[in-house]
C-alpha positions in Angstrom: 102.5 87.4 132.9 105.5 88.2 133.2 107.0 91.1 134.9 110.5 92.6 135.7 111.4 94.1 138.9 113.6 96.5 140.3 114.4 97.5 143.6 114.4 101.8 143.1 115.5 104.7 144.6 113.8 106.6 142.1 112.0 106.5 138.8 109.9 108.5 135.9 108.2 107.3 132.6 108.2 110.3 129.9 106.1 110.4 126.6 107.1 112.9 124.2 109.3 114.6 126.5 106.8 114.8 129.2 106.8 113.4 132.6 103.4 111.0 133.0 105.0 109.1 136.4 107.3 109.0 138.7 108.1 107.8 142.1 111.1 107.9 145.1 111.7 104.7 147.1 109.7 101.5 145.3 109.3 99.3 142.5 109.5 99.9 138.7 107.9 97.6 137.1 107.7 96.5 133.6 104.6 94.1 133.1 104.0 92.1 129.8 101.0 90.1 128.9 101.4 86.9 127.5 98.0 85.4 124.9 97.6 82.9 127.5 97.0 85.2 130.5 93.8 85.7 132.4 92.2 87.8 135.2 94.2 84.9 137.9 97.1 85.4 136.5 97.2 89.2 136.8 96.0 88.4 140.8 98.9 86.8 140.7 101.3 89.0 139.8 99.7 91.6 142.2 99.6 89.5 145.0 103.1 88.8 144.1 104.3 92.2 144.0 102.0 93.7 147.5 104.0 91.0 149.6 107.7 91.0 148.0 110.0 91.6 150.4 113.0 93.0 148.4 113.7 96.1 151.2 116.2 96.2 154.0 114.8 95.6 157.4 116.9 97.1 160.9 119.6 94.4 160.2 120.3 94.7 156.7 117.9 91.7 155.3 116.0 92.0 152.3 112.7 91.3 154.7 110.2 93.9 154.1 107.7 94.5 151.2 107.2 97.6 149.4 103.9 98.5 151.4 105.9 98.3 154.9 108.4 101.1 153.9 106.2 103.2 152.4 106.9 102.8 148.6 105.8 103.1 145.5 105.2 101.5 142.4 105.9 102.7 139.0 103.8 100.3 136.6 105.2 100.5 132.7 103.4 98.2 130.2 106.3 96.2 127.8 104.9 93.3 125.3 108.8 93.0 124.3 108.9 91.1 127.8 107.1 88.5 125.7 109.9 88.2 123.5 111.1 84.9 122.0 114.8 85.0 120.3 115.5 81.0 121.7 116.0 81.0 117.6 117.3 83.2 115.1 118.5 86.6 115.7 114.9 88.4 115.8 112.7 87.7 118.7 109.4 86.5 117.9 106.5 88.0 119.6 103.5 85.6 118.9 103.0 84.7 122.7 102.5 88.6 123.3 98.9 89.1 124.1 97.2 92.1 121.2 96.7 95.6 123.3 92.8 94.2 123.7 93.4 91.6 125.9 96.5 93.0 127.2 95.4 96.5 128.4 92.6 95.0 130.4 95.2 92.9 132.3 97.6 95.1 132.6 95.0 97.5 134.5 93.8 94.7 136.6 97.3 94.4 138.2 97.4 98.5 138.6 93.6 98.5 140.2 94.5 95.6 143.0 98.2 97.1 144.0 96.1 100.5 144.9 93.4 98.2 146.4 95.7 97.4 148.4 96.9 100.9 149.5 100.1 101.2 147.1 100.8 104.4 145.7 100.7 103.6 141.9 102.0 106.0 139.1 102.1 104.3 135.6 103.7 105.0 131.9 100.9 105.1 128.9 99.7 102.2 127.0 100.7 101.2 123.6 102.9 105.0 123.2 107.0 105.3 123.0 108.1 105.5 126.8 111.5 106.9 127.6 111.9 105.0 131.5 114.7 106.2 133.8 115.5 104.9 137.3 117.8 104.7 139.8 118.4 101.1 140.7 118.9 100.3 144.5 121.2 97.3 145.2 121.3 96.7 142.4 118.2 94.4 142.8 116.2 92.9 139.8 113.6 90.2 140.2 112.2 88.5 136.6 108.4 87.1 138.1 106.4 84.6 135.9 102.9 83.2 136.2 103.5 80.4 133.7 106.4 79.4 132.7 106.3 80.0 129.0 109.6 79.2 127.2 
């Protein structure tokens, strides 16, 4: 699984002009599922997100996880994270999982995060979404359970 993680002061996702998920301070996470991903990849990603120490402590060092600051997560599915643009000008999406594989794995990540005590808001799978956020720092991380390319 591949994720773009942004530390945010606020974030929201809209579908058809209506807010379907919104958070204050926390993590904005765009999640892409590959054809090779399994439940183990979903568990790896969720564990990484729970423990990722990218929030500043009292000394100004990135030493705190989202759970430690009382933050939330906005998780949005995004198959385009699996786009391969190494050749040509139009990305290939052959490594992006079909919805029947991707959705359950995406939902598994969300479920694990909730089970670990995080407030998790989501977008809507397979819909056109508009994402708004204020990146704090800016801090942006790329996580990948498998180095595909």
